[in-house]
C-alpha positions as CSV (number, residue, x, y, z in Angstrom):
1,M,0.0,0.0,0.0
2,E,1.2,3.5,-0.8
3,Q,2.7,5.0,2.4
4,S,2.7,8.7,1.4
5,T,-0.7,10.2,2.3
6,L,-0.2,12.9,-0.4
7,A,0.5,10.3,-3.1
8,R,-2.3,8.1,-2.0
9,R,-4.8,11.0,-2.3
10,G,-3.7,11.6,-5.9
11,L,-1.1,13.5,-7.8
12,G,-1.1,15.6,-11.0
13,L,-4.3,17.0,-12.2
14,R,-7.1,16.4,-9.7
15,G,-9.9,18.3,-11.5
16,V,-10.8,21.0,-13.9
17,N,-13.9,23.0,-14.9
18,N,-13.0,24.0,-18.4
19,S,-15.8,26.5,-18.7
20,K,-14.6,28.5,-15.7
21,V,-10.8,28.0,-15.4
22,S,-8.6,30.8,-16.7
23,P,-6.8,29.9,-19.9
24,G,-3.1,29.5,-19.6
25,Y,-0.2,27.8,-18.0
26,T,1.0,27.4,-14.4
27,L,4.7,27.7,-13.4
28,F,6.3,26.2,-10.4
29,A,9.7,25.2,-9.1
30,H,10.0,22.0,-7.0
31,L,12.0,23.1,-3.9
32,T,13.9,19.8,-3.4
33,S,14.8,19.4,-7.0
34,P,18.4,20.3,-8.2
35,G,16.9,23.2,-10.2
36,I,13.8,22.2,-12.2
37,V,11.1,24.6,-13.2
38,K,8.0,23.4,-15.0
39,L,5.1,24.9,-16.9
40,V,1.9,22.9,-17.0
41,N,-1.3,23.4,-18.9
42,N,-4.8,23.2,-17.6
43,A,-4.9,19.5,-18.5
44,G,-2.0,19.0,-16.1
45,H,0.6,18.2,-18.9
46,V,4.1,19.6,-18.7
47,V,4.6,21.8,-21.7
48,H,8.0,23.3,-20.9
49,T,10.8,22.6,-18.5
50,W,13.9,24.5,-17.5
51,K,16.9,22.7,-16.0
52,L,19.0,25.2,-14.0
53,P,22.4,24.9,-12.3
54,Y,21.2,25.7,-8.7
55,R,18.4,24.3,-6.6
56,P,15.4,26.7,-6.3
57,G,15.9,29.6,-3.8
58,R,12.1,29.7,-3.5
59,H,10.4,30.4,-6.8
60,A,10.4,31.5,-10.4
61,R,8.4,34.0,-12.6
62,I,8.0,34.7,-16.3
63,L,8.7,38.3,-17.2
64,K,7.1,40.5,-19.8
65,N,10.1,40.0,-22.1
66,G,9.5,36.2,-22.1
67,N,12.5,35.3,-19.9
68,L,12.3,33.2,-16.8
69,A,13.3,35.0,-13.6
70,F,14.8,32.3,-11.3
71,N,16.1,32.7,-7.8
72,G,18.7,30.0,-7.3
73,V,20.6,29.1,-4.1
74,H,24.0,30.8,-4.0
75,P,26.7,28.1,-4.1
76,D,29.1,30.0,-1.9
77,A,26.8,31.8,0.6
78,P,27.8,31.7,4.3
79,R,26.1,29.1,6.5
80,L,24.5,31.5,9.0
81,F,22.1,29.3,11.0
82,P,20.3,26.0,10.3
83,L,17.0,27.2,8.7
84,W,18.9,29.6,6.5
85,Q,19.5,26.6,4.3
86,K,15.7,26.3,3.8
87,Y,14.9,29.7,2.4
88,R,18.1,31.4,1.1
89,G,18.6,32.3,-2.5
90,G,21.2,34.7,-3.8
91,V,21.5,34.0,-7.6
92,M,19.0,36.1,-9.3
93,M,18.9,35.0,-13.0
94,Q,17.1,35.8,-16.1
95,V,17.0,32.8,-18.4
96,D,15.5,32.7,-21.9
97,P,13.1,29.9,-22.9
98,S,15.9,27.8,-24.3
99,G,17.8,27.9,-20.9
100,K,20.4,30.4,-21.8
101,V,21.4,32.7,-19.0
102,V,20.7,36.3,-20.1
103,S,21.6,38.2,-16.9
104,E,22.6,37.5,-13.3
105,H,22.9,39.4,-10.0
106,R,24.4,37.7,-6.9
107,D,24.0,38.5,-3.2
108,P,25.0,35.7,-0.8
109,F,22.6,37.1,1.9
110,A,19.5,37.3,-0.3
111,H,16.5,35.2,0.6
112,H,12.8,34.6,-0.2
113,D,11.7,37.2,-2.8
114,Q,13.0,39.1,-5.8
115,H,11.3,41.2,-8.5
116,H,12.9,41.7,-11.9
117,L,11.3,45.0,-12.9
118,D,10.6,46.1,-16.4
119,D,13.6,48.4,-16.6
120,G,16.0,45.5,-15.7
121,S,16.5,46.5,-12.1
122,I,15.8,44.1,-9.2
123,L,14.0,44.6,-5.9
124,Y,14.8,41.9,-3.4
125,T,15.1,40.9,0.2
126,T,18.4,40.3,1.9
127,L,19.8,40.5,5.5
128,A,22.6,41.8,7.6
129,P,23.9,41.3,11.1
130,C,22.6,43.4,14.0
131,T,24.9,45.0,16.5
132,A,24.7,43.6,20.1
133,D,22.6,46.6,21.1
134,E,20.3,46.3,18.2
135,A,19.8,42.6,18.9
136,A,19.1,43.2,22.5
137,S,16.3,45.7,21.5
138,I,14.3,43.0,19.7
139,P,11.8,41.4,22.1
140,G,10.3,37.9,21.9
141,G,11.3,34.7,20.4
142,I,12.8,31.6,22.0
143,P,15.5,32.6,24.5
144,K,19.1,31.7,23.5
145,T,18.3,30.8,19.9
146,E,20.4,33.3,18.2
147,A,22.7,32.1,15.3
148,P,25.4,29.8,16.5
149,D,27.9,32.7,16.7
150,G,25.4,34.7,18.8
151,T,24.3,37.0,16.0
152,V,20.8,38.2,15.2
153,Y,20.3,39.0,11.6
154,A,17.8,41.6,10.5
155,D,16.2,42.0,7.1
156,C,17.1,44.5,4.4
157,I,15.4,45.4,1.1
158,K,17.6,46.4,-1.8
159,H,16.9,47.8,-5.3
160,V,19.8,47.4,-7.7
161,S,20.3,48.5,-11.3
162,P,20.7,46.1,-14.2
163,T,24.4,46.3,-13.7
164,G,24.2,45.8,-9.9
165,E,24.5,49.4,-8.7
166,L,22.6,50.0,-5.5
167,L,19.7,52.4,-6.2
168,W,17.9,52.2,-2.8
169,S,18.1,50.2,0.4
170,W,16.2,49.8,3.6
171,R,17.3,48.2,6.9
172,A,14.5,46.9,9.1
173,I,16.3,47.6,12.4
174,E,16.6,51.3,11.5
175,H,12.9,51.8,10.7
176,L,10.8,49.2,12.6
177,P,10.3,49.9,16.3
178,P,11.1,46.5,17.8
179,P,8.5,46.8,20.6
180,L,5.8,47.1,18.0
181,F,7.1,44.2,16.0
182,P,8.1,41.6,18.6
183,L,9.1,38.1,17.5
184,Q,6.3,35.6,18.2
185,P,7.2,33.4,21.1
186,H,7.8,30.2,19.2
187,Y,10.3,31.8,16.7
188,T,14.1,31.5,17.0
189,R,16.0,34.7,17.5
190,D,18.4,34.3,14.6
191,H,16.3,36.2,12.0
192,W,14.0,39.2,12.5
193,P,11.4,40.1,11.2
194,L,11.7,37.5,8.3
195,I,10.4,39.3,5.2
196,N,9.0,36.7,2.9
197,S,7.6,38.9,0.2
198,V,8.3,42.4,-1.2
199,W,6.2,44.2,-3.8
200,P,6.7,47.5,-5.6
201,L,3.5,49.5,-5.3
202,A,2.0,51.6,-8.1
203,D,2.6,54.7,-6.0
204,G,6.3,54.0,-5.7
205,N,6.3,52.7,-2.1
206,I,7.1,49.2,-1.0
207,L,4.8,46.5,0.3
208,A,6.3,43.8,2.5
209,S,5.2,40.7,4.4
210,L,6.9,40.0,7.8
211,R,6.3,36.4,8.8
212,S,7.9,36.0,12.3
213,V,6.0,39.1,13.6
214,S,2.8,38.5,11.7
215,A,2.6,41.9,9.9
216,V,2.2,43.4,6.5
217,I,3.6,46.9,6.0
218,I,4.0,49.6,3.5
219,I,7.3,51.4,3.5
220,S,7.7,54.9,2.2
221,R,10.3,54.8,-0.5
222,E,11.2,58.5,0.3
223,T,11.7,58.3,4.0
224,G,11.9,54.5,4.8
225,E,9.2,54.9,7.5
226,V,6.3,52.5,7.9
227,I,3.2,54.3,6.6
228,W,0.7,51.3,6.8
229,H,0.6,48.4,9.1
230,L,-1.7,45.3,9.1
231,D,-1.0,43.6,12.4
232,S,-1.4,40.1,13.9
233,T,-5.0,40.7,14.8
234,V,-5.7,40.2,11.1
235,V,-2.8,38.1,9.7
236,A,-1.0,35.1,11.0
237,Q,2.5,34.2,9.7
238,Q,1.3,35.3,6.2
239,H,3.0,35.2,2.8
240,C,2.8,36.7,-0.7
241,A,1.3,40.2,-0.1
242,S,0.6,41.8,-3.5
243,E,-1.2,44.9,-4.8
244,L,-4.4,44.5,-6.9
245,A,-5.4,46.8,-9.7
246,N,-7.8,48.7,-7.5
247,G,-5.2,49.2,-4.8
248,D,-6.4,46.5,-2.4
249,I,-3.9,44.1,-0.9
250,L,-4.1,40.3,-1.6
251,I,-2.5,38.1,1.1
252,F,-2.0,34.4,1.6
253,D,-2.8,34.1,5.4
254,N,-1.2,30.9,6.7
255,G,-3.1,30.9,10.0
256,T,-0.4,29.5,12.4
257,F,-1.2,30.9,15.8
258,R,-4.0,33.0,14.6
259,H,-5.5,35.3,17.3
260,G,-8.7,34.0,18.9
261,E,-8.8,30.6,17.2
262,S,-7.4,27.2,18.2
263,A,-8.2,25.4,15.0
264,T,-5.6,26.0,12.3
265,Y,-6.4,26.7,8.7
266,S,-5.1,28.8,5.8
267,R,-7.1,31.4,3.8
268,V,-6.6,34.0,1.1
269,I,-7.8,37.5,2.0
270,Q,-8.2,40.7,0.0
271,V,-7.8,43.7,2.3
272,S,-8.8,47.3,1.6
273,R,-5.8,49.6,1.9
274,A,-8.0,52.5,3.0
275,T,-10.0,50.7,5.8
276,K,-7.9,47.6,6.5
277,E,-11.1,45.6,6.3
278,I,-11.2,42.2,4.6
279,V,-13.4,42.7,1.5
280,W,-12.9,39.2,0.0
281,E,-11.8,35.9,1.5
282,Y,-11.3,32.3,0.3
283,R,-11.2,29.4,2.7
284,D,-12.0,25.8,2.1
285,P,-15.7,24.8,2.8
286,H,-14.1,22.5,5.4
287,P,-11.5,25.0,6.6
288,M,-9.0,22.8,8.3
289,T,-8.4,20.8,5.1
290,F,-6.7,23.8,3.5
291,F,-3.6,24.6,5.4
292,T,0.1,25.1,4.9
293,P,2.2,26.0,8.0
294,F,4.8,27.9,6.0
295,M,5.2,29.3,2.5
296,G,2.1,29.8,0.2
297,G,1.0,32.1,-2.5
298,A,-2.0,33.9,-4.1
299,Q,-2.2,35.5,-7.5
300,R,-5.2,37.4,-8.8
301,L,-5.7,36.5,-12.5
302,A,-7.1,38.7,-15.3
303,T,-10.4,36.7,-15.2
304,G,-11.0,37.6,-11.6
305,N,-10.1,34.1,-10.5
306,T,-7.3,33.5,-7.9
307,L,-4.5,31.0,-8.2
308,V,-3.6,29.6,-4.7
309,T,-0.5,27.7,-3.7
310,E,-0.9,25.4,-0.6
311,A,2.9,25.2,-0.7
312,A,4.1,22.6,1.8
313,F,1.9,20.0,0.2
314,G,2.6,20.9,-3.5
315,R,-1.1,21.7,-4.1
316,I,-2.0,24.4,-6.6
317,F,-5.6,25.4,-7.3
318,E,-7.7,28.1,-8.8
319,V,-10.9,29.5,-7.4
320,T,-13.5,31.9,-8.7
321,Q,-14.6,35.1,-7.0
322,E,-17.5,33.1,-5.6
323,G,-15.1,30.6,-4.0
324,E,-15.8,27.8,-6.5
325,M,-12.7,25.6,-7.2
326,V,-12.2,25.2,-10.9
327,W,-8.7,23.7,-11.2
328,E,-6.6,21.6,-8.9
329,Y,-3.1,20.1,-9.4
330,V,-0.8,18.4,-7.0
331,V,3.0,18.4,-7.8
332,P,3.9,14.7,-8.5
333,D,7.6,15.1,-7.8
334,F,9.0,14.0,-4.4
335,A,12.5,14.3,-3.1
336,S,14.3,15.1,0.2
337,Y,17.1,17.7,0.7
338,K,19.7,14.9,0.8
339,G,22.5,15.6,-1.7
340,L,21.5,19.2,-2.3
341,G,24.2,20.8,0.0
342,A,21.7,21.6,2.8
343,E,22.9,19.2,5.5
344,E,21.8,21.5,8.3
345,I,18.1,20.9,7.5
346,E,18.2,17.2,6.5
347,G,17.1,16.4,10.0
348,Y,14.3,18.9,10.0
349,F,12.9,17.9,6.6
350,W,14.1,14.3,6.2
351,Y,11.1,13.1,4.2
352,P,10.6,13.2,0.4
353,A,8.5,16.3,-0.3
354,N,6.7,17.9,-3.3
355,A,6.7,21.4,-1.8
356,V,6.8,24.6,-3.9
357,F,7.1,28.1,-2.5
358,R,4.8,29.9,-4.8
359,A,3.2,29.2,-8.3
360,Y,2.2,31.7,-11.0
361,K,-0.2,31.4,-13.9
362,Y,0.3,33.0,-17.3
363,S,-2.2,33.5,-20.1
364,P,-1.3,32.2,-23.6
365,E,-0.7,35.8,-24.7
366,E,2.0,36.1,-21.9
367,V,4.0,33.2,-23.3
368,P,3.9,33.7,-27.1
369,W,7.2,31.8,-27.4
370,L,5.5,28.6,-26.2
371,K,4.8,26.5,-29.3
372,V,3.1,23.3,-28.4
373,D,0.4,21.1,-30.0
374,E,-1.5,20.4,-26.8
375,A,-3.9,18.0,-28.6
376,K,-0.9,15.6,-28.9
377,L,0.0,15.7,-25.2
């Protein structure tokens, strides 16, 4: 009998409503692969694959110019603390459809998220060590769980030109008041506040999701100050905060240690920037059956549907505005971290997994280079 519960429940395409699903192709990077990125159609068939030289440092996107933006794990980054091996990146590549590397920017301290902007510049998350006084000012977390050398690392956001010139930078410890952003009590003190997504807003400011303090913030590009703050009474260890066309904020809310509830479930919420009220929400009809304790993604599609990534279990699905599921796919690839140069986390994540950090869907018009006779697949 199949011993993997995920495999036993079914892999690959699990269902599709062809009259309501958005046309297009879904992109994902299997995290415990040596560097494989796949594009699948609505029938669940793989229509394009990239084989890259580094294991995924979280996720990939397709840019307007048709290239793949891939965040790979830096081969020579310092080994800062055990879980650093889980979510670090550092090699920010543009790769054409044939697999040729077009451009590359490296930062051994980069992690989680990176945006290749239309002008060729890159906005991304990275980190830097705190001074002893800065570290002491950060409340919360599990006592005595700093990095092995005693350091606490704090997040930074950088914007660099196509040639790597620093255009703008922001250091969390200089602009976030630590008492207002305490580490939640079950988090280690090696990394604060753990920014897992960063998004350039239409008004020029920066939207960021802060996992280990359960907060979503907007940073003034001009002053560096926090000008909007959605706190842990609304979100719980959330991911993937993005701006919608009407200015609302779409968030994947993981739900771990959510205020006022003992049952754990994930959801996707759309929050009004003006009022901070939830104006749209998706949760499973049986809420506790949709949950990922870490990672996760939500993308609003042109049709109004939303693509959701239940990341830890490799499950990607699409729902309508009314909450009807119209497409479901479970990544069929399983592997552990063994042999990928991440020895520090082999004990944490010893099992074969099909996890993906975040998936994205693209309309046929967004991938004009894709020539495939899908009837033959």
